[in-house]
C-alpha positions as CSV (number, residue, x, y, z in Angstrom):
1,M,114.8,126.2,218.7
2,N,111.6,125.3,216.7
3,S,111.6,128.4,214.7
4,I,111.7,127.9,210.9
5,T,113.3,130.5,208.8
6,M,112.3,131.6,205.3
7,E,115.4,130.1,203.9
8,D,114.6,126.7,205.4
9,T,111.1,126.7,203.8
10,R,112.7,127.4,200.4
11,L,115.0,124.5,200.8
12,T,112.4,121.9,201.8
13,T,109.8,122.8,199.1
14,P,110.5,120.9,195.8
15,K,111.1,123.2,192.8
16,K,108.4,123.3,190.1
17,T,109.4,122.8,186.4
18,P,108.8,125.9,184.4
19,A,106.0,125.7,181.8
20,S,108.3,126.9,179.1
21,T,110.6,123.9,179.6
22,I,107.6,121.5,179.2
23,I,106.5,123.3,176.1
24,I,110.0,123.1,174.6
25,A,110.2,119.4,175.4
26,V,106.9,118.7,173.8
27,L,107.8,120.7,170.7
28,A,111.1,118.9,170.5
29,I,109.4,115.5,170.6
30,A,106.9,116.6,167.9
31,L,109.8,118.0,165.8
32,V,111.5,114.6,166.0
33,G,108.3,112.8,165.0
34,V,107.8,115.2,162.1
35,A,111.4,114.8,161.0
36,G,111.0,111.0,161.1
37,L,107.9,111.1,159.0
38,A,109.5,113.4,156.6
39,W,112.5,111.2,156.3
40,S,110.2,108.2,155.7
41,K,108.4,110.1,152.9
42,L,111.7,111.3,151.5
43,G,112.9,107.7,151.2
44,E,109.6,106.6,149.5
45,R,109.9,109.5,147.1
46,D,113.5,108.5,146.3
47,R,112.4,105.0,145.6
48,L,109.6,106.2,143.3
49,V,112.1,108.5,141.5
50,T,114.5,105.7,141.0
51,Q,111.7,103.4,139.7
52,N,110.4,106.1,137.3
53,S,113.9,106.7,136.0
54,A,114.4,103.0,135.2
55,Q,111.1,102.9,133.4
56,L,112.0,106.1,131.5
57,E,115.3,104.6,130.4
58,Q,113.5,101.4,129.3
59,S,111.0,103.4,127.3
60,K,113.9,105.4,125.7
61,A,115.6,102.2,124.7
62,E,112.3,100.8,123.2
63,I,111.7,104.0,121.3
64,S,115.3,103.9,120.0
65,Q,114.9,100.3,118.8
66,L,111.6,101.2,117.1
67,Q,113.3,104.2,115.4
68,S,116.1,101.9,114.2
69,Q,113.6,99.4,112.8
70,M,111.6,102.2,111.1
71,A,114.9,103.4,109.4
72,E,115.6,99.9,108.2
73,A,112.1,99.5,106.8
74,K,112.3,102.9,105.0
75,T,115.7,101.8,103.5
76,A,114.2,98.5,102.4
77,Y,111.2,100.3,100.9
78,A,113.4,102.6,98.9
79,A,115.4,99.6,97.6
80,L,112.2,97.8,96.7
81,Q,110.9,101.0,94.9
82,K,114.1,101.1,92.8
83,Q,113.7,97.4,92.0
84,V,110.1,98.0,90.8
85,E,111.3,100.8,88.6
86,D,114.0,98.6,87.1
87,A,111.3,95.9,86.5
88,N,109.1,98.5,84.7
89,Q,112.1,99.5,82.6
90,S,112.8,95.9,81.7
91,T,109.2,95.4,80.7
92,A,109.4,98.5,78.4
93,Q,112.5,97.1,76.8
94,L,110.8,93.7,76.3
95,Q,107.9,95.4,74.6
96,S,110.3,97.3,72.3
97,Q,112.2,94.1,71.4
98,L,108.9,92.3,70.8
99,A,107.7,95.0,68.4
100,E,111.0,94.8,66.5
101,A,111.0,91.0,66.2
102,K,109.8,89.7,62.8
103,A,108.2,86.5,64.2
104,G,107.1,86.5,67.8
105,S,105.6,83.5,69.4
106,A,102.2,83.4,71.2
107,D,104.0,81.8,74.3
108,T,106.4,84.8,74.5
109,Q,103.5,87.2,74.3
110,K,101.8,85.3,77.1
111,Q,104.8,85.4,79.3
112,L,105.2,89.1,78.6
113,T,101.6,89.7,79.7
114,E,102.2,87.6,82.9
115,T,105.3,89.7,83.6
116,K,103.3,92.9,83.3
117,A,100.6,91.5,85.5
118,A,103.3,90.5,88.1
119,G,104.7,94.0,87.9
120,A,101.3,95.5,88.6
121,E,100.8,93.1,91.5
122,L,104.2,94.1,92.8
123,Q,103.2,97.8,92.6
124,S,100.0,97.0,94.5
125,Q,101.9,95.1,97.2
126,L,104.5,97.9,97.4
127,D,101.7,100.4,98.2
128,E,100.4,98.0,100.8
129,A,104.0,97.6,102.2
130,K,104.2,101.5,102.4
131,T,101.0,101.6,104.5
132,N,102.3,98.8,106.7
133,A,105.6,100.8,107.2
134,D,103.6,103.8,108.5
135,Q,102.2,101.5,111.1
136,L,105.5,100.0,112.0
137,Q,105.4,101.0,115.7
138,A,102.5,98.5,116.1
139,R,103.6,95.8,113.6
140,A,107.4,96.2,112.9
141,G,108.1,92.5,112.7
142,E,105.2,91.8,110.3
143,S,106.2,94.6,108.0
144,K,109.8,93.3,107.8
145,T,108.6,89.8,106.9
146,A,106.3,91.3,104.2
147,L,109.1,93.2,102.7
148,E,111.3,90.1,102.6
149,S,108.5,88.2,100.8
150,L,108.1,91.0,98.3
151,Q,111.9,90.8,97.6
152,T,111.6,87.1,96.9
153,K,108.7,87.6,94.5
154,F,110.6,90.4,92.7
155,D,113.7,88.1,92.4
156,Q,111.4,85.5,90.8
157,S,109.9,88.0,88.5
158,K,113.4,89.3,87.5
159,A,114.4,85.7,86.7
160,G,111.3,85.3,84.6
161,A,112.3,88.4,82.6
162,V,115.7,86.8,81.9
163,V,114.0,83.7,80.5
164,I,111.7,85.9,78.3
165,Q,114.8,87.7,77.0
166,K,116.4,84.3,76.0
167,D,113.1,83.3,74.3
168,L,113.1,86.5,72.3
169,D,116.7,86.1,71.3
170,A,116.0,82.5,70.2
171,A,113.0,83.7,68.2
172,K,115.1,86.4,66.5
173,A,117.7,83.9,65.6
174,Q,115.1,81.5,64.2
175,S,113.6,84.3,62.2
176,A,117.0,85.2,60.7
177,E,117.6,81.5,59.8
178,L,114.2,81.3,58.1
179,Q,114.9,84.5,56.2
180,T,118.2,83.1,54.9
181,K,116.5,79.8,53.8
182,L,113.8,81.8,52.1
183,E,116.3,83.8,50.1
184,K,118.2,80.7,49.1
185,A,115.0,79.0,48.0
186,Q,114.0,82.1,45.9
187,T,117.5,82.1,44.3
188,D,117.2,78.4,43.5
189,L,113.7,78.8,42.1
190,A,114.9,81.7,39.9
191,G,117.8,79.6,38.6
192,M,115.4,76.7,37.7
193,S,112.9,78.9,35.9
194,K,115.4,80.4,33.4
195,P,115.0,79.0,29.9
196,K,117.9,77.0,28.5
197,G,119.7,78.5,25.5
198,K,119.4,76.8,22.0
199,K,122.5,75.1,20.6
């Protein structure tokens, strides 16, 4: 009645968990931890990529704006160079007209000298503006303001050339009038000096 069979002993003894099952469970927990850490790092990486992309787009926009300003400055420089050449041609024409005039005034000569000096100053400022244009990435706004100032000075110089032209025309007209009066006076003098015939 008290005899215990082998089968009864197996039923009453608790079953032990296999070591492989414990190892698999530990590995699974470690794998979940690694996956969570990787997911966290992946999210941080995506945030950095997004931030860098935004900064890259902003840099591209700034570079595009600077390139546009550089193109505008080059266009303005080319226009200013053409205006300086026109001013030099006007100065040459004034010199030719002054040489052809019979009676030039000292004031007109002074104004011509000032015009030439202004042209030389404009050329010097143009060279300075070209140097500033090469440094436009650092001082784009200052270069644009300098070019506008040079344009104003050139307009003033051009207006002065127009005034000089008017003075030269007036001097030529006065010279022609004096020439006519001189010829008339010579004719009158010749008529007065002829001896009267005897009756």
